[in-house]
N, CA, C and O atoms as CSV, one atom per row, in Angstrom:
chain,resi,resn,atom,element,x,y,z
A,1,UNK,N,N,0.834,-1.180,0.000
A,1,UNK,CA,C,0.000,0.000,0.000
A,1,UNK,C,C,0.878,1.243,0.000
A,1,UNK,O,O,1.975,1.242,0.560
A,2,UNK,N,N,0.394,2.286,-0.623
A,2,UNK,CA,C,1.161,3.529,-0.677
A,2,UNK,C,C,0.898,4.372,0.572
A,2,UNK,O,O,-0.085,4.173,1.287
A,3,UNK,N,N,1.796,5.307,0.806
A,3,UNK,CA,C,1.648,6.227,1.927
A,3,UNK,C,C,0.351,7.008,1.782
A,3,UNK,O,O,-0.372,7.215,2.757
A,4,UNK,N,N,0.067,7.434,0.579
A,4,UNK,CA,C,-1.143,8.209,0.320
A,4,UNK,C,C,-2.385,7.429,0.745
A,4,UNK,O,O,-3.263,7.977,1.412
A,5,UNK,N,N,-2.464,6.172,0.368
A,5,UNK,CA,C,-3.620,5.340,0.716
A,5,UNK,C,C,-3.694,5.132,2.231
A,5,UNK,O,O,-4.773,5.226,2.816
A,6,UNK,N,N,-2.555,4.849,2.869
A,6,UNK,CA,C,-2.545,4.639,4.322
A,6,UNK,C,C,-3.039,5.875,5.065
A,6,UNK,O,O,-3.846,5.760,5.988
A,7,UNK,N,N,-2.566,7.052,4.674
A,7,UNK,CA,C,-2.994,8.280,5.341
A,7,UNK,C,C,-4.468,8.572,5.082
A,7,UNK,O,O,-5.162,9.083,5.960
A,8,UNK,N,N,-4.945,8.255,3.896
A,8,UNK,CA,C,-6.365,8.484,3.606
A,8,UNK,C,C,-7.259,7.514,4.373
A,8,UNK,O,O,-8.347,7.891,4.807
A,9,UNK,N,N,-6.817,6.280,4.542
A,9,UNK,CA,C,-7.582,5.333,5.362
A,9,UNK,C,C,-7.627,5.830,6.803
A,9,UNK,O,O,-8.672,5.781,7.451
A,10,UNK,N,N,-6.482,6.310,7.300
A,10,UNK,CA,C,-6.438,6.864,8.654
A,10,UNK,C,C,-7.384,8.061,8.778
A,10,UNK,O,O,-8.069,8.218,9.789
A,11,UNK,N,N,-7.415,8.894,7.751
A,11,UNK,CA,C,-8.310,10.051,7.742
A,11,UNK,C,C,-9.771,9.607,7.788
A,11,UNK,O,O,-10.572,10.183,8.522
A,12,UNK,N,N,-10.115,8.594,7.013
A,12,UNK,CA,C,-11.489,8.080,6.992
A,12,UNK,C,C,-11.848,7.433,8.329
A,12,UNK,O,O,-12.980,7.566,8.794
A,13,UNK,N,N,-10.898,6.737,8.947
A,13,UNK,CA,C,-11.148,6.182,10.286
A,13,UNK,C,C,-11.467,7.292,11.284
A,13,UNK,O,O,-12.395,7.169,12.084
A,14,UNK,N,N,-10.700,8.364,11.232
A,14,UNK,CA,C,-10.946,9.467,12.160
A,14,UNK,C,C,-12.239,10.207,11.820
A,14,UNK,O,O,-12.895,10.741,12.714
A,15,UNK,N,N,-12.612,10.245,10.543
A,15,UNK,CA,C,-13.903,10.826,10.164
A,15,UNK,C,C,-15.042,9.979,10.731
A,15,UNK,O,O,-16.034,10.514,11.226
A,16,UNK,N,N,-14.895,8.663,10.658
A,16,UNK,CA,C,-15.883,7.757,11.235
A,16,UNK,C,C,-15.980,7.976,12.744
A,16,UNK,O,O,-17.072,8.011,13.311
A,17,UNK,N,N,-14.826,8.120,13.379
A,17,UNK,CA,C,-14.789,8.397,14.815
A,17,UNK,C,C,-15.497,9.713,15.117
A,17,UNK,O,O,-16.277,9.797,16.066
A,18,UNK,N,N,-15.229,10.733,14.321
A,18,UNK,CA,C,-15.855,12.045,14.502
A,18,UNK,C,C,-17.380,11.946,14.389
A,18,UNK,O,O,-18.099,12.532,15.198
A,19,UNK,N,N,-17.865,11.220,13.408
A,19,UNK,CA,C,-19.315,11.083,13.218
A,19,UNK,C,C,-19.943,10.377,14.424
A,19,UNK,O,O,-20.953,10.831,14.961
A,20,UNK,N,N,-19.335,9.265,14.841
A,20,UNK,CA,C,-19.846,8.555,16.006
A,20,UNK,C,C,-19.804,9.412,17.261
A,20,UNK,O,O,-20.757,9.443,18.039
A,21,UNK,N,N,-18.697,10.102,17.445
A,21,UNK,CA,C,-18.545,10.989,18.602
A,21,UNK,C,C,-19.630,12.072,18.590
A,21,UNK,O,O,-20.226,12.377,19.623
A,22,UNK,N,N,-19.876,12.641,17.421
A,22,UNK,CA,C,-20.853,13.728,17.314
A,22,UNK,C,C,-22.263,13.249,17.658
A,22,UNK,O,O,-23.006,13.948,18.348
A,23,UNK,N,N,-22.631,12.066,17.179
A,23,UNK,CA,C,-23.949,11.527,17.527
A,23,UNK,C,C,-24.043,11.281,19.028
A,23,UNK,O,O,-25.047,11.624,19.651
A,24,UNK,N,N,-23.016,10.696,19.604
A,24,UNK,CA,C,-23.016,10.440,21.043
A,24,UNK,C,C,-23.039,11.719,21.852
A,24,UNK,O,O,-23.787,11.834,22.823
A,25,UNK,N,N,-22.226,12.675,21.456
A,25,UNK,CA,C,-22.143,13.941,22.181
A,25,UNK,C,C,-23.465,14.698,22.143
A,25,UNK,O,O,-23.878,15.286,23.142
A,26,UNK,N,N,-24.114,14.683,21.010
A,26,UNK,CA,C,-25.355,15.442,20.881
A,26,UNK,C,C,-26.573,14.687,21.397
A,26,UNK,O,O,-27.659,15.262,21.467
A,27,UNK,N,N,-26.425,13.419,21.760
A,27,UNK,CA,C,-27.570,12.646,22.217
A,27,UNK,C,C,-27.550,12.282,23.682
A,27,UNK,O,O,-28.475,11.621,24.154
A,28,UNK,N,N,-26.529,12.690,24.423
A,28,UNK,CA,C,-26.416,12.225,25.806
A,28,UNK,C,C,-27.543,12.731,26.704
A,28,UNK,O,O,-27.862,12.083,27.701
A,29,UNK,N,N,-28.148,13.864,26.379
A,29,UNK,CA,C,-29.234,14.402,27.208
A,29,UNK,C,C,-30.588,13.782,26.852
A,29,UNK,O,O,-31.564,13.974,27.578
A,30,UNK,N,N,-30.655,13.040,25.744
A,30,UNK,CA,C,-31.919,12.486,25.264
A,30,UNK,C,C,-32.076,11.003,25.583
A,30,UNK,O,O,-32.889,10.324,24.957
A,31,UNK,N,N,-31.324,10.497,26.532
A,31,UNK,CA,C,-31.347,9.083,26.861
A,31,UNK,C,C,-32.682,8.667,27.471
A,31,UNK,O,O,-33.375,9.471,28.094
A,32,UNK,N,N,-33.023,7.402,27.280
A,32,UNK,CA,C,-34.221,6.844,27.914
A,32,UNK,C,C,-33.866,6.046,29.161
A,32,UNK,O,O,-34.743,5.662,29.935
A,33,UNK,N,N,-32.585,5.803,29.347
A,33,UNK,CA,C,-32.119,5.068,30.520
A,33,UNK,C,C,-32.346,5.926,31.768
A,33,UNK,O,O,-31.826,7.038,31.849
A,34,UNK,N,N,-33.120,5.423,32.747
A,34,UNK,CA,C,-33.447,6.247,33.918
A,34,UNK,C,C,-32.218,6.649,34.750
A,34,UNK,O,O,-32.186,7.739,35.320
A,35,UNK,N,N,-31.231,5.787,34.817
A,35,UNK,CA,C,-30.026,6.126,35.589
A,35,UNK,C,C,-29.255,7.242,34.890
A,35,UNK,O,O,-28.838,8.207,35.530
A,36,UNK,N,N,-29.066,7.112,33.581
A,36,UNK,CA,C,-28.358,8.164,32.847
A,36,UNK,C,C,-29.135,9.473,32.864
A,36,UNK,O,O,-28.541,10.550,32.910
A,37,UNK,N,N,-30.477,9.381,32.827
A,37,UNK,CA,C,-31.293,10.598,32.910
A,37,UNK,C,C,-31.054,11.320,34.231
A,37,UNK,O,O,-30.925,12.543,34.269
A,38,UNK,N,N,-30.999,10.555,35.301
A,38,UNK,CA,C,-30.774,11.146,36.628
A,38,UNK,C,C,-29.386,11.786,36.698
A,38,UNK,O,O,-29.240,12.893,37.215
A,39,UNK,N,N,-28.387,11.107,36.189
A,39,UNK,CA,C,-27.028,11.671,36.176
A,39,UNK,C,C,-27.014,12.953,35.349
A,39,UNK,O,O,-26.443,13.958,35.771
A,40,UNK,N,N,-27.642,12.924,34.170
A,40,UNK,CA,C,-27.707,14.108,33.316
A,40,UNK,C,C,-28.402,15.273,33.999
A,40,UNK,O,O,-27.990,16.425,33.861
A,41,UNK,N,N,-29.461,14.962,34.736
A,41,UNK,CA,C,-30.190,16.012,35.464
A,41,UNK,C,C,-29.266,16.689,36.481
A,41,UNK,O,O,-29.267,17.913,36.613
A,42,UNK,N,N,-28.487,15.891,37.189
A,42,UNK,CA,C,-27.557,16.462,38.167
A,42,UNK,C,C,-26.426,17.226,37.478
A,42,UNK,O,O,-25.959,18.242,37.993
A,43,UNK,N,N,-25.989,16.745,36.328
A,43,UNK,CA,C,-24.910,17.438,35.611
A,43,UNK,C,C,-25.380,18.785,35.073
A,43,UNK,O,O,-24.619,19.753,35.079
A,44,UNK,N,N,-26.624,18.857,34.609
A,44,UNK,CA,C,-27.128,20.095,34.011
A,44,UNK,C,C,-27.718,21.035,35.060
A,44,UNK,O,O,-27.943,22.214,34.791
A,45,UNK,N,N,-27.964,20.509,36.243
A,45,UNK,CA,C,-28.644,21.288,37.278
A,45,UNK,C,C,-27.839,22.431,37.839
A,45,UNK,O,O,-27.863,23.533,37.291
A,46,UNK,N,N,-27.125,22.194,38.923
A,46,UNK,CA,C,-26.481,23.319,39.610
A,46,UNK,C,C,-25.352,23.949,38.794
A,46,UNK,O,O,-24.499,23.263,38.231
A,47,UNK,N,N,-25.381,25.266,38.753
A,47,UNK,CA,C,-24.290,26.007,38.114
A,47,UNK,C,C,-23.449,26.606,39.234
A,47,UNK,O,O,-23.963,26.970,40.291
A,48,UNK,N,N,-22.158,26.699,38.984
A,48,UNK,CA,C,-21.255,27.186,40.015
A,48,UNK,C,C,-20.251,28.139,39.381
A,48,UNK,O,O,-19.971,28.049,38.185
A,49,UNK,N,N,-19.708,29.052,40.184
A,49,UNK,CA,C,-18.734,30.002,39.630
A,49,UNK,C,C,-17.389,29.317,39.394
A,49,UNK,O,O,-16.895,28.561,40.230
A,50,UNK,N,N,-16.827,29.603,38.245
A,50,UNK,CA,C,-15.496,29.087,37.925
A,50,UNK,C,C,-14.853,30.017,36.910
A,50,UNK,O,O,-15.332,30.147,35.783
A,51,UNK,N,N,-13.786,30.651,37.306
A,51,UNK,CA,C,-13.000,31.549,36.442
A,51,UNK,C,C,-13.861,32.637,35.799
A,51,UNK,O,O,-13.704,32.942,34.617
A,52,UNK,N,N,-14.764,33.215,36.578
A,52,UNK,CA,C,-15.541,34.358,36.116
A,52,UNK,C,C,-16.846,34.035,35.414
A,52,UNK,O,O,-17.527,34.952,34.955
A,53,UNK,N,N,-17.222,32.765,35.313
A,53,UNK,CA,C,-18.492,32.395,34.683
A,53,UNK,C,C,-19.232,31.386,35.572
A,53,UNK,O,O,-18.638,30.755,36.446
A,54,UNK,N,N,-20.524,31.252,35.331
A,54,UNK,CA,C,-21.318,30.238,36.023
A,54,UNK,C,C,-21.661,29.157,35.015
A,54,UNK,O,O,-22.318,29.416,34.007
A,55,UNK,N,N,-21.209,27.942,35.298
A,55,UNK,CA,C,-21.457,26.806,34.407
A,55,UNK,C,C,-21.808,25.581,35.247
A,55,UNK,O,O,-21.466,25.500,36.426
A,56,UNK,N,N,-22.494,24.635,34.620
A,56,UNK,CA,C,-22.753,23.348,35.259
A,56,UNK,C,C,-21.725,22.337,34.749
A,56,UNK,O,O,-21.004,22.605,33.788
A,57,UNK,N,N,-21.665,21.183,35.397
A,57,UNK,CA,C,-20.772,20.123,34.907
A,57,UNK,C,C,-21.212,19.677,33.510
A,57,UNK,O,O,-20.378,19.312,32.682
A,58,UNK,N,N,-22.514,19.708,33.251
A,58,UNK,CA,C,-23.014,19.368,31.918
A,58,UNK,C,C,-22.523,20.343,30.862
A,58,UNK,O,O,-22.215,19.948,29.737
A,59,UNK,N,N,-22.449,21.626,31.227
A,59,UNK,CA,C,-21.910,22.628,30.293
A,59,UNK,C,C,-20.462,22.307,29.952
A,59,UNK,O,O,-20.058,22.374,28.791
A,60,UNK,N,N,-19.683,21.956,30.976
A,60,UNK,CA,C,-18.286,21.607,30.739
A,60,UNK,C,C,-18.176,20.328,29.905
A,60,UNK,O,O,-17.329,20.227,29.017
A,61,UNK,N,N,-19.029,19.367,30.195
A,61,UNK,CA,C,-19.039,18.120,29.433
A,61,UNK,C,C,-19.332,18.409,27.960
A,61,UNK,O,O,-18.651,17.893,27.074
A,62,UNK,N,N,-20.350,19.237,27.704
A,62,UNK,CA,C,-20.654,19.628,26.323
A,62,UNK,C,C,-19.467,20.335,25.681
A,62,UNK,O,O,-19.102,20.038,24.543
A,63,UNK,N,N,-18.869,21.265,26.408
A,63,UNK,CA,C,-17.735,22.015,25.865
A,63,UNK,C,C,-16.570,21.121,25.497
A,63,UNK,O,O,-15.966,21.290,24.439
A,64,UNK,N,N,-16.248,20.164,26.366
A,64,UNK,CA,C,-15.171,19.225,26.053
A,64,UNK,C,C,-15.514,18.397,24.823
A,64,UNK,O,O,-14.656,18.123,23.984
A,65,UNK,N,N,-16.772,18.005,24.727
A,65,UNK,CA,C,-17.192,17.213,23.571
A,65,UNK,C,C,-17.083,17.990,22.269
A,65,UNK,O,O,-16.627,17.461,21.255
A,66,UNK,N,N,-17.510,19.262,22.307
A,66,UNK,CA,C,-17.415,20.081,21.088
A,66,UNK,C,C,-15.955,20.365,20.732
A,66,UNK,O,O,-15.591,20.373,19.556
A,67,UNK,N,N,-15.124,20.597,21.743
A,67,UNK,CA,C,-13.693,20.808,21.490
A,67,UNK,C,C,-13.068,19.551,20.877
A,67,UNK,O,O,-12.226,19.646,19.983
A,68,UNK,N,N,-13.481,18.379,21.360
A,68,UNK,CA,C,-12.975,17.126,20.790
A,68,UNK,C,C,-13.412,16.991,19.325
A,68,UNK,O,O,-12.648,16.502,18.493
A,69,UNK,N,N,-14.627,17.421,19.014
A,69,UNK,CA,C,-15.097,17.368,17.620
A,69,UNK,C,C,-14.256,18.264,16.718
A,69,UNK,O,O,-13.916,17.885,15.597
A,70,UNK,N,N,-13.924,19.448,17.208
A,70,UNK,CA,C,-13.075,20.356,16.425
A,70,UNK,C,C,-11.700,19.721,16.216
A,70,UNK,O,O,-11.155,19.767,15.114
A,71,UNK,N,N,-11.144,19.133,17.267
A,71,UNK,CA,C,-9.838,18.486,17.157
A,71,UNK,C,C,-9.864,17.338,16.160
A,71,UNK,O,O,-8.972,17.222,15.319
A,72,UNK,N,N,-10.885,16.488,16.249
A,72,UNK,CA,C,-10.969,15.366,15.311
A,72,UNK,C,C,-11.166,15.852,13.877
A,72,UNK,O,O,-10.633,15.256,12.941
A,73,UNK,N,N,-11.931,16.937,13.702
A,73,UNK,CA,C,-12.091,17.511,12.360
A,73,UNK,C,C,-10.744,17.956,11.811
A,73,UNK,O,O,-10.431,17.725,10.643
A,74,UNK,N,N,-9.961,18.589,12.653
A,74,UNK,CA,C,-8.622,19.028,12.253
A,74,UNK,C,C,-7.756,17.832,11.877
A,74,UNK,O,O,-7.038,17.879,10.878
A,75,UNK,N,N,-7.815,16.753,12.671
A,75,UNK,CA,C,-7.047,15.540,12.353
A,75,UNK,C,C,-7.433,14.997,10.985
A,75,UNK,O,O,-6.567,14.644,10.184
A,76,UNK,N,N,-8.728,14.931,10.719
A,76,UNK,CA,C,-9.211,14.403,9.428
A,76,UNK,C,C,-8.641,15.234,8.282
A,76,UNK,O,O,-8.131,14.690,7.303
A,77,UNK,N,N,-8.732,16.546,8.412
A,77,UNK,CA,C,-8.278,17.445,7.340
A,77,UNK,C,C,-6.766,17.367,7.164
A,77,UNK,O,O,-6.284,17.278,6.034
A,78,UNK,N,N,-6.011,17.398,8.259
A,78,UNK,CA,C,-4.545,17.370,8.161
A,78,UNK,C,C,-4.072,16.043,7.560
A,78,UNK,O,O,-3.156,16.029,6.737
A,79,UNK,N,N,-4.689,14.930,7.966
A,79,UNK,CA,C,-4.317,13.640,7.369
A,79,UNK,C,C,-4.568,13.636,5.869
A,79,UNK,O,O,-3.730,13.176,5.094
A,80,UNK,N,N,-5.726,14.148,5.464
A,80,UNK,CA,C,-6.048,14.157,4.030
A,80,UNK,C,C,-5.079,15.063,3.271
A,80,UNK,O,O,-4.592,14.693,2.203
A,81,UNK,N,N,-4.802,16.232,3.813
A,81,UNK,CA,C,-3.857,17.149,3.155
A,81,UNK,C,C,-2.455,16.547,3.114
A,81,UNK,O,O,-1.745,16.696,2.120
A,82,UNK,N,N,-2.055,15.873,4.179
A,82,UNK,CA,C,-0.747,15.219,4.198
A,82,UNK,C,C,-0.662,14.160,3.113
A,82,UNK,O,O,0.384,13.992,2.488
A,83,UNK,N,N,-1.759,13.445,2.886
A,83,UNK,CA,C,-1.757,12.407,1.846
A,83,UNK,C,C,-1.570,13.004,0.451
A,83,UNK,O,O,-1.128,12.319,-0.472
A,84,UNK,N,N,-1.908,14.276,0.309
A,84,UNK,CA,C,-1.748,14.954,-0.984
A,84,UNK,C,C,-0.362,15.574,-1.162
A,84,UNK,O,O,-0.017,16.029,-2.253
A,85,UNK,N,N,0.426,15.589,-0.094
A,85,UNK,CA,C,1.714,16.297,-0.120
A,85,UNK,C,C,2.906,15.353,-0.048
A,85,UNK,O,O,3.997,15.772,0.339
A,86,UNK,N,N,2.723,14.100,-0.408
A,86,UNK,CA,C,3.805,13.122,-0.314
A,86,UNK,C,C,4.861,13.431,-1.374
A,86,UNK,O,O,4.603,13.354,-2.575
A,87,UNK,N,N,6.050,13.780,-0.899
A,87,UNK,CA,C,7.203,13.975,-1.776
A,87,UNK,C,C,8.425,13.416,-1.059
A,87,UNK,O,O,8.467,13.402,0.171
A,88,UNK,N,N,9.408,12.961,-1.805
A,88,UNK,CA,C,10.622,12.452,-1.155
A,88,UNK,C,C,11.313,13.549,-0.342
A,88,UNK,O,O,11.361,14.711,-0.745
A,89,UNK,N,N,11.835,13.151,0.792
A,89,UNK,CA,C,12.651,14.023,1.653
A,89,UNK,C,C,11.917,15.287,2.086
A,89,UNK,O,O,12.509,16.366,2.123
A,90,UNK,N,N,10.647,15.164,2.410
A,90,UNK,CA,C,9.875,16.299,2.910
A,90,UNK,C,C,9.896,16.228,4.440
A,90,UNK,O,O,9.018,15.623,5.055
A,91,UNK,N,N,10.901,16.851,5.039
A,91,UNK,CA,C,11.084,16.768,6.488
A,91,UNK,C,C,9.900,17.332,7.259
A,91,UNK,O,O,9.528,16.799,8.304
A,92,UNK,N,N,9.309,18.401,6.752
A,92,UNK,CA,C,8.147,18.977,7.439
A,92,UNK,C,C,7.012,17.964,7.502
A,92,UNK,O,O,6.402,17.770,8.554
A,93,UNK,N,N,6.732,17.321,6.375
A,93,UNK,CA,C,5.670,16.314,6.336
A,93,UNK,C,C,6.009,15.140,7.258
A,93,UNK,O,O,5.139,14.639,7.970
A,94,UNK,N,N,7.256,14.706,7.245
A,94,UNK,CA,C,7.682,13.631,8.145
A,94,UNK,C,C,7.357,13.981,9.599
A,94,UNK,O,O,6.836,13.154,10.348
A,95,UNK,N,N,7.673,15.217,9.982
A,95,UNK,CA,C,7.437,15.654,11.355
A,95,UNK,C,C,5.948,15.748,11.673
A,95,UNK,O,O,5.518,15.360,12.760
A,96,UNK,N,N,5.173,16.253,10.743
A,96,UNK,CA,C,3.720,16.353,10.951
A,96,UNK,C,C,3.118,14.958,11.132
A,96,UNK,O,O,2.300,14.746,12.026
A,97,UNK,N,N,3.518,14.022,10.295
A,97,UNK,CA,C,2.988,12.662,10.378
A,97,UNK,C,C,3.411,12.018,11.703
A,97,UNK,O,O,2.608,11.328,12.332
A,98,UNK,N,N,4.647,12.230,12.132
A,98,UNK,CA,C,5.099,11.690,13.404
A,98,UNK,C,C,4.292,12.267,14.564
A,98,UNK,O,O,3.863,11.529,15.452
A,99,UNK,N,N,4.086,13.572,14.558
A,99,UNK,CA,C,3.318,14.214,15.629
A,99,UNK,C,C,1.881,13.684,15.652
A,99,UNK,O,O,1.331,13.442,16.726
A,100,UNK,N,N,1.275,13.502,14.489
A,100,UNK,CA,C,-0.078,12.934,14.440
A,100,UNK,C,C,-0.094,11.518,15.006
A,100,UNK,O,O,-1.011,11.156,15.744
A,101,UNK,N,N,0.902,10.723,14.668
A,101,UNK,CA,C,0.975,9.361,15.193
A,101,UNK,C,C,1.071,9.344,16.709
A,101,UNK,O,O,0.403,8.551,17.373
A,102,UNK,N,N,1.899,10.215,17.251
A,102,UNK,CA,C,2.042,10.303,18.707
A,102,UNK,C,C,0.730,10.776,19.348
A,102,UNK,O,O,0.299,10.243,20.371
A,103,UNK,N,N,0.108,11.782,18.731
A,103,UNK,CA,C,-1.170,12.290,19.250
A,103,UNK,C,C,-2.225,11.190,19.259
A,103,UNK,O,O,-2.967,11.056,20.232
A,104,UNK,N,N,-2.299,10.406,18.193
A,104,UNK,CA,C,-3.286,9.321,18.128
A,104,UNK,C,C,-2.980,8.240,19.154
A,104,UNK,O,O,-3.900,7.657,19.728
A,105,UNK,N,N,-1.699,7.964,19.392
A,105,UNK,CA,C,-1.340,6.968,20.398
A,105,UNK,C,C,-1.813,7.420,21.783
A,105,UNK,O,O,-2.429,6.649,22.520
A,106,UNK,N,N,-1.520,8.664,22.124
A,106,UNK,CA,C,-1.942,9.198,23.423
A,106,UNK,C,C,-3.469,9.247,23.511
A,106,UNK,O,O,-4.049,8.874,24.531
A,107,UNK,N,N,-4.106,9.701,22.452
A,107,UNK,CA,C,-5.567,9.777,22.429
A,107,UNK,C,C,-6.185,8.389,22.608
A,107,UNK,O,O,-7.169,8.236,23.331
A,108,UNK,N,N,-5.614,7.386,21.955
A,108,UNK,CA,C,-6.115,6.019,22.066
A,108,UNK,C,C,-5.984,5.494,23.491
A,108,UNK,O,O,-6.894,4.840,24.000
A,109,UNK,N,N,-4.866,5.777,24.129
A,109,UNK,CA,C,-4.673,5.356,25.525
A,109,UNK,C,C,-5.727,6.009,26.415
A,109,UNK,O,O,-6.328,5.344,27.259
A,110,UNK,N,N,-5.945,7.289,26.230
A,110,UNK,CA,C,-6.965,8.003,27.006
A,110,UNK,C,C,-8.345,7.393,26.762
A,110,UNK,O,O,-9.124,7.217,27.699
A,111,UNK,N,N,-8.643,7.075,25.511
A,111,UNK,CA,C,-9.950,6.484,25.192
A,111,UNK,C,C,-10.102,5.097,25.814
A,111,UNK,O,O,-11.188,4.747,26.274
A,112,UNK,N,N,-9.028,4.301,25.834
A,112,UNK,CA,C,-9.092,2.995,26.499
A,112,UNK,C,C,-9.335,3.161,28.000
A,112,UNK,O,O,-10.083,2.387,28.597
A,113,UNK,N,N,-8.714,4.158,28.603
A,113,UNK,CA,C,-8.825,4.356,30.045
A,113,UNK,C,C,-10.156,4.980,30.464
A,113,UNK,O,O,-10.710,4.609,31.499
A,114,UNK,N,N,-10.676,5.927,29.670
A,114,UNK,CA,C,-11.807,6.717,30.128
A,114,UNK,C,C,-13.080,6.588,29.290
A,114,UNK,O,O,-14.146,7.020,29.729
A,115,UNK,N,N,-12.990,6.007,28.103
A,115,UNK,CA,C,-14.175,5.926,27.267
A,115,UNK,C,C,-14.521,4.476,26.977
A,115,UNK,O,O,-14.773,3.712,27.909
A,116,UNK,N,N,-14.539,4.079,25.728
A,116,UNK,CA,C,-14.958,2.715,25.414
A,116,UNK,C,C,-14.136,2.169,24.255
A,116,UNK,O,O,-13.545,2.931,23.490
A,117,UNK,N,N,-14.101,0.840,24.127
A,117,UNK,CA,C,-13.187,0.192,23.170
A,117,UNK,C,C,-13.368,0.609,21.709
A,117,UNK,O,O,-12.371,0.749,21.000
A,118,UNK,N,N,-14.588,0.811,21.234
A,118,UNK,CA,C,-14.765,1.148,19.816
A,118,UNK,C,C,-14.014,2.430,19.451
A,118,UNK,O,O,-13.311,2.475,18.442
A,119,UNK,N,N,-14.163,3.453,20.262
A,119,UNK,CA,C,-13.452,4.708,19.999
A,119,UNK,C,C,-11.945,4.505,20.068
A,119,UNK,O,O,-11.203,4.990,19.214
A,120,UNK,N,N,-11.504,3.785,21.088
A,120,UNK,CA,C,-10.067,3.570,21.292
A,120,UNK,C,C,-9.450,2.756,20.163
A,120,UNK,O,O,-8.354,3.072,19.698
A,121,UNK,N,N,-10.140,1.717,19.719
A,121,UNK,CA,C,-9.607,0.869,18.644
A,121,UNK,C,C,-9.559,1.637,17.324
A,121,UNK,O,O,-8.611,1.494,16.552
A,122,UNK,N,N,-10.577,2.448,17.070
A,122,UNK,CA,C,-10.580,3.257,15.837
A,122,UNK,C,C,-9.374,4.188,15.814
A,122,UNK,O,O,-8.686,4.287,14.798
A,123,UNK,N,N,-9.115,4.865,16.918
A,123,UNK,CA,C,-7.961,5.764,16.986
A,123,UNK,C,C,-6.657,4.981,16.922
A,123,UNK,O,O,-5.702,5.421,16.283
A,124,UNK,N,N,-6.607,3.833,17.574
A,124,UNK,CA,C,-5.394,3.011,17.540
A,124,UNK,C,C,-5.094,2.528,16.120
A,124,UNK,O,O,-3.934,2.520,15.707
A,125,UNK,N,N,-6.114,2.128,15.373
A,125,UNK,CA,C,-5.904,1.716,13.973
A,125,UNK,C,C,-5.361,2.878,13.144
A,125,UNK,O,O,-4.437,2.704,12.349
A,126,UNK,N,N,-5.941,4.066,13.334
A,126,UNK,CA,C,-5.430,5.250,12.628
A,126,UNK,C,C,-3.979,5.508,13.031
A,126,UNK,O,O,-3.147,5.852,12.191
A,127,UNK,N,N,-3.684,5.343,14.306
A,127,UNK,CA,C,-2.318,5.527,14.820
A,127,UNK,C,C,-1.344,4.586,14.118
A,127,UNK,O,O,-0.283,5.012,13.661
A,128,UNK,N,N,-1.701,3.324,14.035
A,128,UNK,CA,C,-0.829,2.332,13.396
A,128,UNK,C,C,-0.584,2.688,11.935
A,128,UNK,O,O,0.550,2.615,11.462
A,129,UNK,N,N,-1.636,3.073,11.217
A,129,UNK,CA,C,-1.482,3.450,9.808
A,129,UNK,C,C,-0.584,4.684,9.659
A,129,UNK,O,O,0.228,4.766,8.737
A,130,UNK,N,N,-0.741,5.629,10.568
A,130,UNK,CA,C,0.080,6.848,10.510
A,130,UNK,C,C,1.539,6.517,10.797
A,130,UNK,O,O,2.430,7.037,10.126
A,131,UNK,N,N,1.798,5.658,11.785
A,131,UNK,CA,C,3.187,5.277,12.075
A,131,UNK,C,C,3.811,4.478,10.923
A,131,UNK,O,O,4.993,4.647,10.626
A,132,UNK,N,N,3.034,3.621,10.283
A,132,UNK,CA,C,3.547,2.905,9.105
A,132,UNK,C,C,3.888,3.911,8.004
A,132,UNK,O,O,4.928,3.803,7.354
A,133,UNK,N,N,3.011,4.879,7.806
A,133,UNK,CA,C,3.266,5.926,6.798
A,133,UNK,C,C,4.531,6.700,7.131
A,133,UNK,O,O,5.356,6.969,6.258
A,134,UNK,N,N,4.677,7.055,8.401
A,134,UNK,CA,C,5.872,7.789,8.825
A,134,UNK,C,C,7.132,6.961,8.575
A,134,UNK,O,O,8.132,7.483,8.084
A,135,UNK,N,N,7.085,5.677,8.912
A,135,UNK,CA,C,8.231,4.795,8.685
A,135,UNK,C,C,8.578,4.744,7.187
A,135,UNK,O,O,9.749,4.797,6.812
A,136,UNK,N,N,7.559,4.643,6.352
A,136,UNK,CA,C,7.800,4.617,4.909
A,136,UNK,C,C,8.371,5.959,4.437
A,136,UNK,O,O,9.241,5.990,3.566
A,137,UNK,N,N,7.885,7.060,5.006
A,137,UNK,CA,C,8.388,8.387,4.610
A,137,UNK,C,C,9.864,8.550,4.955
A,137,UNK,O,O,10.650,9.013,4.129
A,138,UNK,N,N,10.238,8.169,6.175
A,138,UNK,CA,C,11.635,8.381,6.570
A,138,UNK,C,C,12.575,7.417,5.881
A,138,UNK,O,O,13.785,7.644,5.852
A,139,UNK,N,N,12.040,6.351,5.329
A,139,UNK,CA,C,12.880,5.405,4.582
A,139,UNK,C,C,12.743,5.605,3.064
A,139,UNK,O,O,13.046,4.713,2.270
A,140,UNK,N,N,12.277,6.804,2.691
A,140,UNK,CA,C,12.178,7.206,1.286
A,140,UNK,C,C,11.407,6.208,0.410
A,140,UNK,O,O,11.848,5.854,-0.683
A,141,UNK,N,N,10.270,5.772,0.903
A,141,UNK,CA,C,9.431,4.864,0.119
A,141,UNK,C,C,8.259,5.614,-0.497
A,141,UNK,O,O,7.246,5.014,-0.856
A,142,UNK,N,N,8.403,6.929,-0.616
A,142,UNK,CA,C,7.311,7.767,-1.122
A,142,UNK,C,C,7.073,7.537,-2.599
A,142,UNK,O,O,6.190,8.161,-3.187
């Protein structure tokens, strides 16, 4: 497989992750599960002062989710653009691909620890493809 194909597959994996994340993030308040409803009620209920604003834990949860969506969107775009910029001895691209691989590795570990396996495995697969691409780039297999 070529570097271009590997990076595009990684981009599509992260796009899939973004779509799933977005549905989950936007649906957490609409659950029918009585336990989750009760937790959501407590998260959205009391607002407290923090750094000059009044927010609830639910507000912070939403904010983190939206920030994660922006980050994943950026990952999708950068991976796709990187796949279009494959040239021999492109040190900048090599570094960008390496940084993305490291970011995906850390993100996958966090997802395994705090979220659920589907998200973590999707990011881990993208991570592996990115590291393979990076290895091919530094060994001039472009």
